[in-house]
Residue frames as a rotation matrix with the C-alpha (Angstrom) as fourth column:
UNK 1
0.853 -0.032 0.521 -28.03
0.518 0.181 -0.836 -28.28
-0.068 0.983 0.171 -16.68
UNK 2
-0.020 -0.927 -0.375 -24.55
0.451 -0.343 0.824 -27.26
-0.892 -0.153 0.425 -17.85
UNK 3
0.960 0.244 0.140 -24.04
0.247 -0.492 -0.835 -24.56
-0.135 0.836 -0.532 -20.45
UNK 4
0.022 -0.999 0.029 -20.66
0.777 0.036 0.628 -24.02
-0.629 0.009 0.778 -22.18
UNK 5
0.914 0.238 0.330 -19.53
0.393 -0.725 -0.565 -20.76
0.105 0.646 -0.756 -23.76
UNK 6
-0.071 -0.947 0.314 -16.43
0.626 -0.287 -0.725 -18.61
0.776 0.145 0.613 -24.37
UNK 7
-0.181 -0.063 -0.981 -15.42
0.929 -0.339 -0.150 -16.52
-0.324 -0.939 0.120 -21.37
UNK 8
0.493 0.287 0.822 -16.37
0.497 -0.868 0.005 -12.88
0.715 0.405 -0.570 -21.20
UNK 9
-0.436 -0.731 0.524 -14.57
-0.001 -0.582 -0.813 -10.07
0.900 -0.355 0.254 -19.40
UNK 10
0.162 0.608 0.778 -17.28
-0.830 -0.342 0.440 -10.07
0.533 -0.717 0.449 -16.71
UNK 11
0.893 0.206 -0.400 -16.25
-0.052 0.930 0.363 -13.68
0.447 -0.304 0.841 -15.87
UNK 12
0.102 -0.993 -0.052 -12.58
-0.188 0.032 -0.982 -12.98
0.977 0.109 -0.183 -15.05
UNK 13
-0.343 -0.243 0.907 -12.96
-0.894 -0.211 -0.395 -12.68
0.287 -0.947 -0.145 -11.27
UNK 14
0.601 0.633 0.487 -15.19
-0.734 0.678 0.025 -15.77
-0.315 -0.373 0.873 -11.04
UNK 15
0.792 -0.383 -0.475 -12.77
-0.085 0.701 -0.708 -17.76
0.604 0.601 0.523 -13.24
UNK 16
-0.216 -0.906 0.364 -9.88
-0.538 -0.200 -0.819 -16.74
0.815 -0.373 -0.444 -10.98
UNK 17
-0.133 0.254 0.958 -11.82
-0.977 0.130 -0.170 -18.06
-0.168 -0.958 0.231 -7.96
UNK 18
0.872 0.488 -0.034 -12.89
-0.483 0.848 -0.220 -21.31
-0.079 0.208 0.975 -9.66
UNK 19
0.470 -0.771 -0.431 -9.30
-0.100 0.438 -0.893 -22.11
0.877 0.463 0.128 -10.68
UNK 20
-0.405 -0.647 0.646 -7.89
-0.715 -0.217 -0.665 -21.25
0.570 -0.731 -0.375 -7.26
UNK 21
0.188 0.570 0.800 -10.51
-0.920 0.388 -0.060 -23.44
-0.345 -0.724 0.597 -5.53
UNK 22
0.903 0.228 -0.363 -10.07
-0.381 0.816 -0.435 -26.31
0.197 0.532 0.824 -8.00
UNK 23
0.331 -0.875 -0.353 -6.30
0.102 0.405 -0.909 -26.52
0.938 0.265 0.223 -7.41
UNK 24
0.389 -0.154 0.908 -6.17
-0.803 -0.540 0.253 -25.52
0.451 -0.828 -0.334 -3.72
UNK 25
0.388 -0.164 0.907 -5.74
-0.698 0.591 0.405 -29.11
-0.602 -0.790 0.115 -2.46
UNK 26
0.974 -0.087 -0.209 -4.13
-0.103 0.649 -0.754 -30.70
0.201 0.756 0.623 -5.52
UNK 27
0.669 -0.741 0.054 -0.85
0.293 0.330 0.897 -32.39
-0.683 -0.585 0.438 -4.63
UNK 28
-0.243 -0.800 0.549 0.94
0.864 0.079 0.498 -31.96
-0.442 0.595 0.671 -7.98
UNK 29
0.602 0.453 0.658 0.26
0.670 -0.735 -0.107 -28.24
0.435 0.505 -0.745 -8.39
UNK 30
-0.623 -0.782 -0.016 2.29
0.691 -0.541 -0.480 -25.08
0.367 -0.310 0.877 -7.87
UNK 31
0.064 0.801 -0.595 -1.02
0.918 -0.281 -0.280 -23.38
-0.392 -0.528 -0.753 -6.95
UNK 32
-0.559 -0.306 -0.771 -0.34
0.003 -0.930 0.366 -20.66
-0.829 0.202 0.521 -9.52
UNK 33
-0.583 0.323 0.745 -2.77
0.791 0.433 0.432 -21.81
-0.183 0.842 -0.508 -12.21
UNK 34
0.518 0.841 -0.156 -5.15
0.794 -0.540 -0.278 -18.88
-0.318 0.020 -0.948 -11.65
UNK 35
0.306 -0.498 -0.811 -2.26
-0.170 -0.867 0.468 -16.42
-0.937 -0.005 -0.350 -12.17
UNK 36
-0.705 -0.559 0.437 -1.13
0.268 0.360 0.894 -18.31
-0.657 0.746 -0.104 -15.29
UNK 37
-0.026 0.784 0.620 -4.54
0.990 0.104 -0.090 -17.82
-0.136 0.611 -0.780 -16.90
UNK 38
0.745 0.281 -0.605 -4.39
0.299 -0.951 -0.073 -14.08
-0.596 -0.127 -0.793 -16.18
UNK 39
-0.163 -0.898 -0.409 -0.92
-0.256 -0.362 0.896 -13.86
-0.953 0.251 -0.171 -17.78
UNK 40
-0.685 -0.109 0.721 -1.91
0.553 0.567 0.611 -15.94
-0.475 0.816 -0.328 -20.82
UNK 41
0.388 0.918 0.082 -4.98
0.810 -0.297 -0.506 -13.77
-0.441 0.263 -0.858 -21.40
UNK 42
0.688 -0.187 -0.701 -2.61
-0.210 -0.976 0.054 -10.87
-0.694 0.110 -0.711 -22.12
UNK 43
-0.327 -0.922 0.206 -0.29
-0.101 0.251 0.963 -12.87
-0.939 0.295 -0.175 -24.40
UNK 44
-0.262 0.149 -0.954 -0.20
-0.949 -0.220 0.226 -13.26
-0.176 0.964 0.199 -28.16
UNK 45
-0.913 -0.129 -0.387 -0.72
-0.217 0.957 0.193 -17.00
0.346 0.261 -0.901 -27.63
UNK 46
-0.649 0.755 0.094 -4.19
-0.013 0.112 -0.994 -16.48
-0.761 -0.646 -0.062 -26.13
UNK 47
-0.871 0.491 0.030 -7.17
0.094 0.106 0.990 -17.53
0.483 0.865 -0.138 -28.24
UNK 48
-0.681 0.603 0.416 -10.40
-0.729 -0.506 -0.460 -16.02
-0.067 -0.617 0.784 -26.84
UNK 49
0.217 0.833 -0.509 -12.61
-0.835 0.429 0.345 -18.76
0.505 0.351 0.788 -28.31
UNK 50
0.150 -0.266 -0.952 -10.56
0.143 0.959 -0.245 -21.38
0.978 -0.099 0.182 -26.42
UNK 51
-0.976 -0.184 0.115 -11.00
-0.086 -0.158 -0.984 -19.90
0.199 -0.970 0.138 -22.96
UNK 52
-0.297 0.913 -0.278 -14.26
-0.133 0.249 0.959 -21.63
0.945 0.322 0.048 -22.16
UNK 53
-0.785 0.117 0.608 -16.50
-0.619 -0.095 -0.780 -21.57
-0.034 -0.989 0.147 -19.09
UNK 54
-0.569 0.672 -0.474 -19.11
0.450 0.736 0.505 -23.97
0.688 0.074 -0.722 -17.80
UNK 55
-0.639 0.488 0.595 -22.20
-0.723 -0.646 -0.247 -22.48
0.264 -0.588 0.765 -16.18
UNK 56
-0.834 0.516 -0.195 -24.49
0.551 0.787 -0.276 -24.56
0.011 -0.338 -0.941 -14.01
UNK 57
-0.668 0.698 0.258 -28.04
-0.511 -0.682 0.523 -23.47
0.541 0.218 0.812 -14.75
UNK 58
-0.855 0.440 0.274 -30.57
-0.069 0.428 -0.901 -24.24
-0.514 -0.789 -0.336 -12.02
UNK 59
-0.810 0.557 0.183 -33.55
0.423 0.337 0.841 -25.79
0.407 0.759 -0.509 -13.82
UNK 60
-0.017 0.857 -0.514 -35.98
1.000 0.004 -0.026 -24.47
-0.020 -0.515 -0.857 -11.18
UNK 61
0.358 0.126 -0.925 -34.79
0.463 -0.885 0.059 -20.88
-0.811 -0.449 -0.375 -10.83
UNK 62
0.849 -0.102 0.518 -32.89
0.480 -0.260 -0.838 -20.28
0.220 0.960 -0.171 -14.07
UNK 63
0.799 -0.600 -0.029 -29.97
-0.487 -0.674 0.555 -18.89
-0.353 -0.430 -0.831 -12.04
UNK 64
0.740 -0.633 -0.225 -26.49
0.129 0.463 -0.877 -19.44
0.660 0.620 0.424 -13.47
UNK 65
0.766 -0.619 0.170 -23.31
-0.339 -0.166 0.926 -20.18
-0.545 -0.767 -0.337 -11.55
UNK 66
0.462 -0.710 -0.532 -19.89
-0.691 0.089 -0.718 -20.33
0.557 0.698 -0.450 -13.20
UNK 67
0.812 -0.050 0.582 -18.53
-0.421 0.641 0.642 -23.72
-0.405 -0.766 0.499 -12.09
UNK 68
0.409 -0.698 0.588 -15.76
0.590 0.694 0.413 -24.60
-0.696 0.178 0.695 -14.56
UNK 69
0.707 -0.294 -0.643 -13.14
-0.581 -0.760 -0.291 -23.25
-0.403 0.580 -0.708 -16.94
UNK 70
0.452 -0.644 0.617 -10.69
0.662 0.706 0.252 -24.58
-0.598 0.294 0.745 -19.51
UNK 71
0.610 -0.334 -0.718 -7.94
-0.541 -0.838 -0.070 -22.86
-0.579 0.431 -0.692 -21.45
UNK 72
0.502 -0.536 0.679 -6.13
0.790 0.605 -0.106 -23.94
-0.354 0.589 0.727 -24.59
UNK 73
0.665 -0.339 -0.666 -3.26
-0.359 -0.927 0.113 -21.69
-0.655 0.164 -0.737 -25.68
UNK 74
0.890 -0.333 -0.313 -0.83
-0.256 0.205 -0.945 -21.78
0.379 0.920 0.097 -28.59
UNK 75
0.372 -0.873 0.314 2.44
-0.290 0.212 0.933 -23.67
-0.882 -0.439 -0.174 -28.29
UNK 76
0.477 -0.279 -0.833 4.91
-0.836 0.147 -0.528 -24.96
0.270 0.949 -0.163 -30.83
UNK 77
0.774 -0.375 0.510 6.64
0.135 0.885 0.447 -28.30
-0.619 -0.277 0.735 -31.20
UNK 78
0.696 -0.598 -0.398 10.21
-0.718 -0.550 -0.427 -27.66
0.037 0.583 -0.812 -32.34
UNK 79
0.863 -0.418 0.283 13.01
0.350 0.899 0.261 -29.93
-0.364 -0.127 0.923 -33.45
UNK 80
-0.041 -0.941 -0.335 15.73
0.237 -0.335 0.912 -27.52
-0.971 -0.042 0.237 -34.48
UNK 81
-0.892 -0.249 0.377 14.79
0.396 -0.032 0.918 -27.68
-0.216 0.968 0.127 -38.14
UNK 82
-0.486 0.819 0.305 11.06
0.240 -0.210 0.948 -27.14
0.841 0.533 -0.094 -38.05
UNK 83
-0.944 0.325 0.059 8.39
-0.171 -0.329 -0.929 -25.63
-0.283 -0.886 0.367 -35.84
UNK 84
-0.608 0.788 -0.090 4.83
0.401 0.403 0.823 -26.95
0.685 0.465 -0.561 -35.73
UNK 85
-0.562 0.495 0.663 1.83
-0.707 -0.704 -0.074 -25.17
0.430 -0.510 0.745 -34.23
UNK 86
-0.437 0.496 -0.751 -0.17
0.546 0.809 0.216 -26.97
0.715 -0.316 -0.624 -31.54
UNK 87
0.282 0.552 0.784 -2.17
-0.466 -0.636 0.615 -26.16
0.839 -0.539 0.078 -28.44
UNK 88
-0.867 -0.400 -0.297 -1.54
0.095 0.453 -0.886 -26.71
0.490 -0.796 -0.355 -24.74
UNK 89
0.353 0.934 -0.062 -4.46
0.152 0.008 0.988 -27.59
0.923 -0.358 -0.139 -22.50
UNK 90
-0.404 -0.466 -0.787 -3.74
0.869 0.072 -0.489 -25.89
0.284 -0.882 0.376 -19.19
UNK 91
-0.952 0.002 0.306 -5.58
-0.201 0.749 -0.631 -25.69
-0.231 -0.663 -0.712 -16.93
UNK 92
-0.257 0.946 -0.197 -8.96
0.006 0.205 0.979 -27.39
0.966 0.251 -0.058 -16.73
UNK 93
-0.988 -0.110 0.105 -10.75
-0.080 -0.206 -0.975 -26.38
0.129 -0.972 0.195 -13.54
UNK 94
-0.057 0.992 -0.116 -14.02
0.133 0.123 0.983 -27.32
0.989 0.040 -0.139 -11.91
UNK 95
-0.073 0.107 0.992 -15.26
-0.886 -0.464 -0.015 -26.08
0.458 -0.879 0.128 -8.53
UNK 96
-0.896 -0.431 0.106 -14.70
-0.429 0.778 -0.460 -28.88
0.116 -0.458 -0.882 -6.00
UNK 97
-0.456 0.781 0.427 -18.39
-0.307 0.312 -0.899 -29.35
-0.835 -0.541 0.097 -5.22
UNK 98
0.583 0.653 -0.484 -19.09
-0.668 0.046 -0.743 -29.90
-0.463 0.756 0.463 -8.96
UNK 99
-0.416 -0.817 -0.399 -16.19
-0.909 0.364 0.201 -32.28
-0.019 0.446 -0.895 -9.65
UNK 100
-0.947 -0.056 0.317 -16.76
-0.054 0.998 0.013 -35.89
-0.317 -0.005 -0.948 -10.72
UNK 101
0.042 0.999 0.033 -19.95
0.085 0.030 -0.996 -34.96
-0.996 0.044 -0.083 -12.57
UNK 102
0.142 -0.046 0.989 -18.52
0.912 0.394 -0.112 -34.87
-0.385 0.918 0.098 -16.10
UNK 103
0.887 0.235 -0.399 -18.11
0.125 -0.952 -0.281 -31.09
-0.445 0.199 -0.873 -16.36
UNK 104
0.018 -0.963 -0.270 -14.37
-0.449 -0.249 0.858 -31.29
-0.893 0.106 -0.437 -17.04
UNK 105
-0.497 -0.156 0.854 -15.02
0.507 0.746 0.432 -33.86
-0.704 0.647 -0.292 -19.76
UNK 106
0.559 0.755 0.342 -17.62
0.766 -0.314 -0.561 -31.62
-0.316 0.575 -0.754 -21.39
UNK 107
0.703 -0.371 -0.607 -15.16
-0.305 -0.928 0.214 -28.71
-0.643 0.035 -0.765 -21.34
UNK 108
-0.376 -0.898 0.228 -12.43
-0.192 0.316 0.929 -30.86
-0.907 0.305 -0.292 -22.93
UNK 109
-0.273 0.329 0.904 -14.71
0.807 0.590 0.028 -32.27
-0.524 0.737 -0.427 -25.65
UNK 110
0.795 0.605 -0.047 -16.20
0.510 -0.707 -0.490 -28.85
-0.329 0.365 -0.871 -26.45
UNK 111
0.426 -0.731 -0.534 -12.71
-0.429 -0.682 0.592 -27.29
-0.797 -0.023 -0.604 -26.52
UNK 112
-0.496 -0.602 0.626 -11.52
0.233 0.602 0.764 -29.96
-0.837 0.525 -0.158 -28.94
UNK 113
0.215 0.668 0.712 -14.41
0.926 0.091 -0.365 -29.19
-0.309 0.738 -0.600 -31.30
UNK 114
0.922 0.119 -0.368 -13.73
0.061 -0.984 -0.165 -25.43
-0.382 0.130 -0.915 -31.22
UNK 115
0.051 -0.987 -0.151 -9.98
-0.366 -0.159 0.917 -25.99
-0.929 0.008 -0.370 -31.66
UNK 116
-0.413 -0.144 0.899 -10.61
0.631 0.667 0.396 -28.22
-0.657 0.731 -0.185 -34.66
UNK 117
0.609 0.718 0.338 -13.00
0.764 -0.416 -0.493 -25.64
-0.213 0.558 -0.802 -36.16
UNK 118
0.802 -0.372 -0.467 -10.23
-0.294 -0.927 0.234 -23.03
-0.520 -0.051 -0.853 -35.75
UNK 119
0.767 -0.455 -0.452 -7.86
-0.419 0.178 -0.890 -25.26
0.486 0.872 -0.054 -37.73
UNK 120
-0.054 -0.807 0.588 -5.72
-0.992 0.110 0.060 -26.71
-0.113 -0.580 -0.807 -34.95
UNK 121
0.215 0.040 -0.976 -4.55
-0.564 0.821 -0.091 -30.29
0.798 0.569 0.199 -35.42
UNK 122
-0.012 -0.322 -0.947 -3.29
0.541 0.794 -0.277 -31.32
0.841 -0.516 0.165 -31.97
UNK 123
0.653 0.152 0.742 -3.19
-0.534 -0.602 0.594 -30.63
0.537 -0.784 -0.312 -28.24
UNK 124
-0.255 -0.728 -0.636 -0.49
0.286 0.572 -0.769 -31.41
0.924 -0.378 0.062 -25.67
UNK 125
0.573 0.420 0.704 -0.81
-0.533 -0.461 0.709 -31.46
0.622 -0.782 -0.040 -21.91
UNK 126
-0.783 -0.605 -0.140 0.72
-0.206 0.466 -0.860 -32.49
0.586 -0.645 -0.490 -18.62
UNK 127
-0.015 0.887 0.462 -1.90
-0.934 -0.178 0.310 -34.39
0.357 -0.427 0.831 -16.69
UNK 128
-0.080 0.092 0.993 -3.21
-0.731 0.671 -0.122 -37.41
-0.677 -0.736 0.013 -14.87
UNK 129
-0.812 -0.435 -0.389 -2.39
-0.582 0.546 0.603 -40.61
-0.050 0.716 -0.696 -16.76
UNK 130
-0.778 0.590 0.216 -5.75
0.528 0.801 -0.284 -42.21
-0.341 -0.107 -0.934 -15.90
UNK 131
-0.009 0.837 -0.546 -8.02
0.212 -0.532 -0.820 -39.25
-0.977 -0.124 -0.173 -16.69
UNK 132
-0.060 -0.015 -0.998 -6.96
-0.684 -0.727 0.052 -37.85
-0.727 0.686 0.033 -20.08
UNK 133
-0.963 -0.266 0.055 -6.82
-0.147 0.680 0.719 -41.13
-0.228 0.684 -0.693 -22.03
UNK 134
-0.235 0.955 0.179 -10.65
0.573 0.285 -0.769 -41.09
-0.785 -0.079 -0.614 -21.79
UNK 135
0.646 0.434 -0.628 -10.43
-0.130 -0.748 -0.651 -38.26
-0.752 0.502 -0.427 -24.31
UNK 136
0.928 -0.252 0.274 -8.03
0.367 0.492 -0.789 -40.12
0.064 0.833 0.550 -26.63
UNK 137
0.578 -0.803 0.148 -4.86
-0.808 -0.588 -0.034 -38.57
0.115 -0.100 -0.988 -25.21
UNK 138
0.862 -0.432 -0.266 -1.80
0.408 0.902 -0.142 -40.80
0.301 0.014 0.954 -25.51
UNK 139
0.388 -0.817 -0.426 1.73
0.515 -0.191 0.835 -40.53
-0.764 -0.543 0.347 -24.24
UNK 140
0.799 -0.144 -0.584 3.39
-0.455 -0.780 -0.429 -37.70
-0.394 0.609 -0.689 -26.16
UNK 141
-0.234 -0.961 0.145 6.48
-0.634 0.264 0.727 -39.87
-0.737 0.079 -0.672 -26.45
UNK 142
0.039 0.331 0.943 4.46
0.484 0.819 -0.308 -42.21
-0.874 0.468 -0.128 -28.72
UNK 143
0.914 0.331 0.233 4.45
0.372 -0.458 -0.808 -39.33
-0.160 0.825 -0.541 -31.21
UNK 144
0.026 -0.970 0.242 8.10
0.934 -0.062 -0.352 -38.37
0.356 0.235 0.904 -30.63
UNK 145
0.336 0.181 0.924 7.13
-0.037 -0.978 0.205 -35.31
0.941 -0.103 -0.322 -28.58
UNK 146
-0.232 -0.487 -0.842 9.05
0.886 0.251 -0.390 -34.31
0.401 -0.836 0.374 -25.46
UNK 147
0.853 0.508 0.121 8.69
0.378 -0.760 0.528 -31.60
0.360 -0.405 -0.841 -22.82
UNK 148
0.194 -0.842 0.503 11.29
-0.077 -0.524 -0.848 -29.07
0.978 0.126 -0.167 -21.61
UNK 149
-0.149 -0.207 0.967 11.28
-0.975 -0.132 -0.179 -30.44
0.165 -0.969 -0.182 -18.05
UNK 150
-0.907 -0.242 -0.345 11.36
-0.186 0.965 -0.186 -33.79
0.378 -0.104 -0.920 -16.32
UNK 151
-0.033 0.911 0.411 8.00
-0.982 0.047 -0.183 -35.48
-0.186 -0.410 0.893 -15.90
UNK 152
-0.374 0.002 0.927 6.97
-0.068 0.997 -0.030 -39.11
-0.925 -0.075 -0.373 -15.80
UNK 153
-0.994 -0.094 -0.047 6.48
-0.056 0.099 0.993 -40.32
-0.089 0.991 -0.104 -19.37
UNK 154
-0.521 0.853 0.032 2.86
0.847 0.512 0.145 -41.27
0.107 0.103 -0.989 -18.65
UNK 155
0.068 0.579 -0.812 1.94
0.686 -0.618 -0.384 -37.69
-0.724 -0.531 -0.439 -17.68
UNK 156
-0.522 -0.238 -0.819 3.06
-0.406 -0.775 0.484 -35.92
-0.750 0.585 0.308 -20.85
UNK 157
-0.203 0.595 0.777 0.28
0.606 0.700 -0.378 -36.47
-0.769 0.394 -0.502 -23.38
UNK 158
-0.792 0.023 -0.611 -0.95
-0.459 -0.683 0.569 -35.44
-0.404 0.730 0.551 -26.80
UNK 159
-0.015 0.813 0.582 -4.05
0.414 0.535 -0.736 -35.92
-0.910 0.230 -0.345 -28.91
UNK 160
-0.959 -0.167 0.228 -4.64
0.268 -0.277 0.923 -35.59
-0.091 0.946 0.311 -32.63
UNK 161
-0.370 0.860 -0.351 -7.71
-0.264 -0.460 -0.848 -33.44
-0.891 -0.222 0.397 -33.32
UNK 162
0.566 0.456 -0.687 -7.77
-0.805 0.124 -0.581 -34.64
-0.180 0.882 0.437 -36.92
UNK 163
0.917 -0.228 0.328 -6.57
0.257 0.965 -0.047 -37.89
-0.305 0.128 0.944 -38.41
UNK 164
0.281 -0.924 0.258 -2.77
0.936 0.205 -0.285 -37.88
0.211 0.321 0.923 -38.61
UNK 165
0.932 0.172 0.319 -2.68
0.117 -0.976 0.183 -34.45
0.343 -0.134 -0.930 -36.95
UNK 166
0.618 -0.768 0.169 0.74
-0.560 -0.278 0.780 -35.28
-0.552 -0.577 -0.602 -35.49
UNK 167
0.802 -0.317 0.507 2.06
0.512 0.801 -0.310 -37.45
-0.308 0.508 0.804 -38.32
UNK 168
0.297 -0.803 0.516 5.70
0.765 -0.123 -0.632 -36.62
0.572 0.583 0.577 -38.98
UNK 169
0.463 -0.104 0.880 5.80
-0.374 -0.923 0.087 -34.08
0.803 -0.370 -0.467 -36.14
UNK 170
0.487 -0.413 -0.770 8.54
0.798 0.569 0.200 -34.71
0.355 -0.711 0.606 -33.62
UNK 171
-0.283 -0.673 0.684 10.27
0.191 -0.738 -0.647 -32.40
0.940 -0.053 0.337 -31.20
UNK 172
-0.681 -0.050 -0.730 10.05
0.732 -0.040 -0.680 -30.56
0.005 -0.998 0.064 -27.92
UNK 173
0.442 0.886 0.140 7.08
0.839 -0.463 0.285 -28.50
0.318 -0.009 -0.948 -26.79
UNK 174
-0.799 -0.588 0.125 7.93
0.519 -0.781 -0.348 -24.80
0.302 -0.213 0.929 -26.55
UNK 175
0.128 0.867 -0.482 5.62
0.989 -0.145 0.003 -22.99
-0.067 -0.477 -0.876 -24.18
UNK 176
0.482 0.092 0.872 4.82
0.260 -0.965 -0.042 -19.26
0.837 0.247 -0.488 -24.19
UNK 177
-0.549 -0.809 0.211 7.01
0.082 -0.303 -0.950 -17.26
0.832 -0.504 0.232 -21.80
UNK 178
-0.014 0.650 0.760 3.97
-0.813 -0.450 0.369 -16.78
0.582 -0.613 0.534 -19.53
UNK 179
0.793 0.273 -0.545 4.37
-0.007 0.898 0.440 -20.40
0.609 -0.345 0.714 -18.39
UNK 180
0.620 -0.613 0.489 7.73
-0.776 -0.389 0.497 -19.49
-0.115 -0.688 -0.717 -16.88
UNK 181
0.691 -0.387 0.611 9.51
0.302 0.922 0.242 -22.45
-0.657 0.018 0.754 -18.55
UNK 182
0.269 -0.675 -0.687 12.87
-0.753 -0.592 0.287 -21.73
-0.601 0.440 -0.667 -20.12
């Protein structure tokens, strides 16, 4: 059984390990995701309720093992005239031996619900063009949203958490300084 909950301070070391393991053999990774989460945790753009862990609970023994993590942090979408608040999903991590079992999807769906409850209207991400559309993500360019670096159009995505959550919002995503993107 999988249990989802906000991270706690006691989870930090396990989260670091889960993220490092999850991205160790990923081709399109700078292998710094675990350090990014540590930096974001100390930033003003960190939202504790949106740093979520997945615990695998052994039905026989009741033992829990932290097997996944997701982080949504504040970003803005700016067009020179206006600035709109949004969230960035980065990263979503599942221990390799637990991947392809739906845990990442549960983390994404749960995170969307919490984000919506907190009043957020949208999420942007850089990700796999075949995976994230399952969760209603579309090309960010369809909304008039761009990113401050070159990526294939299909990999920059956004989702509206509420109906028309991105209506009339166009511009470039501005990431917190912790992402290291100028």
